[in-house]
C-alpha positions in Angstrom: 35.6 30.2 -13.6 34.5 26.6 -14.3 33.0 24.5 -11.5 35.0 21.6 -11.2 35.2 18.9 -8.4 37.1 15.5 -8.6 35.8 13.4 -5.4 37.8 10.6 -4.1 36.0 7.7 -5.1 37.9 4.9 -3.6 35.5 4.1 -0.6 37.6 1.2 1.0 40.4 3.4 1.3 38.7 6.6 2.9 36.7 3.9 5.3 40.4 2.7 6.3 41.7 6.2 6.7 38.4 7.1 8.5 38.9 4.2 11.1 42.6 5.4 11.5 41.3 8.7 12.0 38.9 7.4 14.7 41.6 5.5 16.8 43.9 8.4 16.6 41.1 10.6 18.1 40.3 7.9 20.5 37.0 7.4 19.1 35.7 3.8 18.9 34.9 2.5 15.6 31.3 1.7 15.9 28.8 0.1 13.4 26.6 3.6 13.8 29.9 5.8 13.0 30.9 3.6 10.1 27.3 3.8 8.4 27.1 7.5 8.9 30.5 8.3 7.6 29.4 6.0 4.6 26.4 7.4 3.9 28.1 10.9 3.9 30.8 10.1 1.6 28.9 8.1 -0.8 26.8 11.3 -1.8 28.0 14.7 -3.1 24.5 16.1 -2.2 25.4 17.5 0.8 22.7 15.8 3.1 21.1 17.0 6.3 21.3 15.3 9.6 17.6 14.1 8.6 18.7 12.7 5.4 21.6 10.9 6.4 19.0 9.3 9.2 17.0 8.3 6.3 19.9 6.7 4.9 21.3 4.7 7.6 18.1 3.5 9.0 17.3 0.8 6.7 20.4 -1.0 7.8 20.3 0.4 11.2 16.7 0.2 12.4 17.1 1.1 15.9 19.4 4.3 15.2 18.0 7.5 16.4 18.0 11.0 14.8 19.6 12.5 17.8 22.7 9.6 17.3 23.0 10.7 13.5 23.0 14.6 14.6 25.7 14.0 17.7 28.0 11.6 15.1 27.8 14.2 12.3 29.1 16.9 14.8 31.4 14.8 16.3 33.0 13.8 12.6 33.1 17.6 12.1 35.1 17.8 15.2 37.6 15.4 14.3 38.0 16.3 10.4 36.4 13.5 9.1 33.4 16.0 7.7 32.7 19.4 7.4 29.7 21.4 7.9 28.2 23.7 5.1 26.0 26.3 6.7 23.8 28.7 4.6 22.1 31.6 6.0 18.6 30.3 7.1 19.2 27.0 5.7 19.4 23.5 7.7 22.9 22.4 8.8 24.3 20.2 5.7 27.3 18.0 5.8 30.2 17.3 3.6 32.4 14.1 3.6 34.8 15.6 0.7 37.6 16.7 2.7 39.9 17.6 0.1 40.5 21.3 -0.8 37.0 22.7 -2.4 34.5 25.2 -2.5 30.8 25.3 -2.4 28.2 27.1 -4.4 24.5 27.3 -3.7 21.7 28.0 -5.8 19.3 30.2 -4.5 16.2 28.8 -6.1 16.6 25.0 -5.7 19.0 24.9 -2.9 21.3 22.6 -4.2 25.0 22.9 -3.1 27.5 22.0 -5.6 31.3 21.6 -5.0 33.7 23.3 -7.3 37.5 23.7 -7.0 39.1 27.1 -8.0 42.8 26.9 -6.6 43.3 30.7 -5.9 40.9 30.4 -3.0 42.7 27.6 -1.2 45.3 30.4 -0.6 42.8 33.4 0.8 45.0 35.4 3.3 43.8 35.7 6.9 43.5 39.7 7.8 46.3 40.4 10.4 44.1 42.7 12.4 41.8 40.3 14.2 43.0 40.9 17.6 42.4 38.0 19.8 40.4 35.9 17.5 42.0 32.5 16.3 40.9 31.6 12.7 40.6 27.7 12.4 39.1 27.2 8.9 38.8 29.2 5.7 35.6 28.7 3.6 34.5 30.2 0.1 30.8 29.9 -0.5 29.1 31.4 -3.3 25.5 32.0 -4.0 23.7 32.2 -7.1 21.6 30.0 -9.8 22.7 26.8 -11.2 22.9 25.9 -14.8 18.8 24.5 -14.4 17.8 27.2 -12.2 19.6 30.0 -14.3 18.2 28.7 -17.7 14.9 29.1 -16.4 15.0 32.6 -14.5 
């Protein structure tokens, strides 16, 4: 399996779709939301709230970490971002909403997007009782190319 990912790099189109999504969800399009979303989509590093905060703070010096945290959670709730959680790791965020999966390096902690089409259609077990599945994700762990060569 080859790890590939082709992110959308048309920032203006993504920002317009984000604004439309906010309006559809009855959210105000604020400078804070725009800056946080822009910081999120312009990286493939899957940043933490603290990292997003550090990225937007130079342009919005009065913004708080709490505002960034709450905004990132709101973005996840309305489908403009996703939360990439790993066991024992800080919550990380992903602005890439196209079908893809994640690989986390156990040594350096880097999270890498990849797309393996068969994972897009994972069947949900029918014997889950009263559970309602909202999202299916694939999250692989191992060693990235750099760490694997040194391991």
